[in-house]
N, C-alpha and C positions, 0 to 999 in steps of 0.2 A: 365337600360338596360346595359348588358355587351358588351363591343365591344373587338372583338378579332383582331388578326393581319391580318386577311383575310378578315374582314368586314370593313377596314379603307377607310375612304371616299378619294374620287381621290385627294382633296387638301392634304390631309395627306401623300399620296404617292408622290405627288409632293415636299412637305416640306422634306420629307426623303430622297428623291433623290437629293434635292438641299443641304442638309447637306453632303451627301455623296459625292457630285462633289466637294463643299467646300473642304471638308478634303482631297480629292485627289489634288487638286490645291495648297492646303498649302503645302503638301508634296512635289509635284513638285516644287514649289516656293523655299523651303529650299534647295533640293538638286542643283537647278540652282544657289542661293546664295552661297552655298559651292563651287561649280565649278567655279564662278565667282572670289571669294576670292583666290582660287589657281592660277587662271589665272593672277590676278593682283599683287599676290606674284612673279610668274614666270617673270612678265613684269618687276617688280621692279628690281629684280636680274640681269636681262639682261642690264637694264639701268646702274646699277651698275657696271658691267663689261666693259661696254662700256666708262663710265666716269672716271674710277678709274686709278691711276697712273700705270705705268708700268715701272720698273727700270731694264733696259736690260743691259747685258755686253756681249761684243764680242771682238774679235781683228780683226783689218783691218790692210792692207799694204796701206800705203800711196801711190797714184797714182805717178809715175814718180820717186819713190824712193824705197830703200830697208827697210826703216824704218817700223817697225812693231807696231802699237799702241795698246791699251787697251783702249776701248770706253766705256763709262758708261753713258746711255742716257735714260731719261724719254720720252718713246714713248707713254704714255698716254695722256688722255684729263685733267688731274688735277694735281695739285702739290703733290709731296710726302712730307709729314710732318715728322719732327724729323727723317731724314735718318740717319743710322748708318751702316756702312761698314766694314767687317774684311775680311782679306785675311789669308788663312790657312798656307801659306808658306812665306818665305822671298824672296821677287822679288826685285832684284837690278836693275835698269833701266840703259839702255846705258851701261852695261858691268862693272860699277863701283861698286865695293864691299865695299861700306861705308855707315855709318848708314844713312847719308844724302839722299842716293839715293835709299834706302828701301821703296817701296811703303807703307809698314806697319807705317812708320812714317810719311807721308804725312797727312796733315790734314784732307783729304778727308776721309781718313782710321782710323784715331784717335780721330777725333772730331765729333760730330753731326753736321749734315747740317740741320738748322732749315726748309728750304723749298728748294725743287728741283723741279722748274717749269717744265711744259709741253714743250717738244722739247728742252730742256737744255741738254748739254753733256759736260763731263769731258773726256779729251783725255789725255792720258799718253803714252808718247814715252816709248817702252820697250827696243827696241834695233834694230840693222840692223840684217839681217839674219845671217851674218858671226859672229855677237857677240852671238845670240841666239844659233844657229845650229852648229858653227865651232869649239866652244871650249870643246867637249864633251871628257870627259877623267876622270881620278881617281878623280880630284878636282871637289868639288859640282860645278854646273855652277851657274853662277849669276843670271839667269832666269830659273825656273824649267818649263820643258815643259807642265806640268800639274799642276794646282792648281785651288783652289775654292774660290770664294768671296761671302760671305753671306751679304744679304741686309735685314734690318729691317726698316720698315716705317709705318706711319699710314694715313689714309685718312679716313673722315665722320665716325669717331668712330670706324673704322675697323682696326686691326693691320696685317701686312703682315710680313711673316718671308720667304725669298726665297733665294735659293742658286744657283748659276751660275757656272758651271764647265768651266774653260778655258783650252783648248787644242791648242798647238801652232804646235803639229806635223803635221797636215793637211797642214800646209804653207811649210813644209819643200820640198825641190826640186820643188818649184812652181815658176812661173814667175810672173814679175812685169807689171802691165799696165803702158804704157807710156804717155798715151793721144793722141798718134799719129796715125793717120789712116794708 
């Protein structure tokens, strides 16, 4: 006897429906798996961003003084490994134009720093506002008003190559905090 599609037994229809539903569930499970993988990757990337080192550079005016400092700080949660920093211009500290007072010659800018822990800071006095802003003329100033520092370091098998622009101009004609109320 020949069986056609229309003359299938009810159990055959149930088996066919079961196979069809199993296929649909398998496809949905596959798509859920792909979505979960993407979510896990995004969470791992966010965790890396939260835990990595961040070597930041800025200028600060010392409270109660007119001394302007260059501050290099690791504000991240991990140590920056094999840190190398380079300055694009000669920056002579405290108005002394000598090779010893050029930031480029300091070991922090001429040698590798094996490990720069979190919350660590290097503070370099640049000079007073009179030294930095008061000697503008035809002669090249000891401290340029704008310069860049490049930092290269690694963490967790990732390499970071970042550049920070230092701009002293916004500090011109500003007041100094004295800590007094």
